[in-house]
Structures are given as C-alpha cells and as structure tokens.
C-alpha positions in Angstrom: 141.7 23.4 168.5 145.2 24.3 168.6 147.9 22.5 170.8 148.1 25.5 173.2 144.5 25.3 173.8 144.6 21.4 174.2 147.3 21.8 176.8 145.4 24.5 178.8 142.0 22.4 178.6 144.2 19.4 179.8 145.8 21.1 182.8 142.4 22.8 183.8 140.7 19.4 183.7 143.5 17.9 185.7 143.3 20.6 188.3 139.6 20.2 188.5 139.2 16.3 188.5 142.7 14.9 189.5 143.2 11.4 188.4 139.6 11.4 187.1 140.4 14.0 184.4 141.3 11.6 181.6 138.1 9.7 182.2 136.2 13.0 182.2 137.6 13.9 178.8 136.6 10.5 177.3 133.2 11.1 178.7 132.9 14.4 177.1 134.3 13.0 173.8 131.6 10.2 173.9 128.8 12.7 174.7 130.0 14.8 171.4 130.2 11.6 169.3 126.6 10.6 170.3 125.4 14.2 169.3 127.2 13.8 166.0 129.7 16.5 166.7 132.9 14.6 165.2 135.2 17.8 165.4 134.4 18.6 169.1 134.8 14.9 169.8 138.2 14.9 168.2 139.2 17.9 170.4 138.2 16.2 173.7 140.2 12.9 172.6 143.2 15.2 172.1 142.6 16.5 175.5 142.4 13.2 176.7 145.8 12.2 175.3 147.1 15.4 176.8 146.0 14.4 180.3 147.4 11.0 179.9 150.9 12.5 178.9 150.7 15.0 181.6 149.8 12.6 184.3 152.5 10.2 183.0 155.1 13.1 183.4 153.7 14.0 186.9 154.1 10.2 188.1 157.9 10.0 187.1 
C-alpha cells in the first residue's frame, strides 16, 4: 500500500473510531497475521503508525 493510501486509511479509521483507531488497526494487523497474510498485516501496521503520528499531531 502506498503512503497516500496509508494516510487515507489512517484518517478514515480515526474519524470512525477516534482514540480507539490505533488499537483497531493493531487488531486488524493481528487478524491478518493469524490468517497468514503478512503483506496485509504489514499494511495495517503502517496504518497503525500513521494513526499514532496523526493523533500525536492533533494533541499538540
């Protein structure tokens, strides 16, 4: 997934879940890992990091 898509997913996830968005992305990553889909899990980990970054920027 490219950086633009990651940012878009992170923003949408944050709008939908608020402060729980990072945890939701982590849950989705774990689910992908359990299914053996490493590439999708990596994408969700990137979304998780983007949510964390965005959330930090919003709190300043």
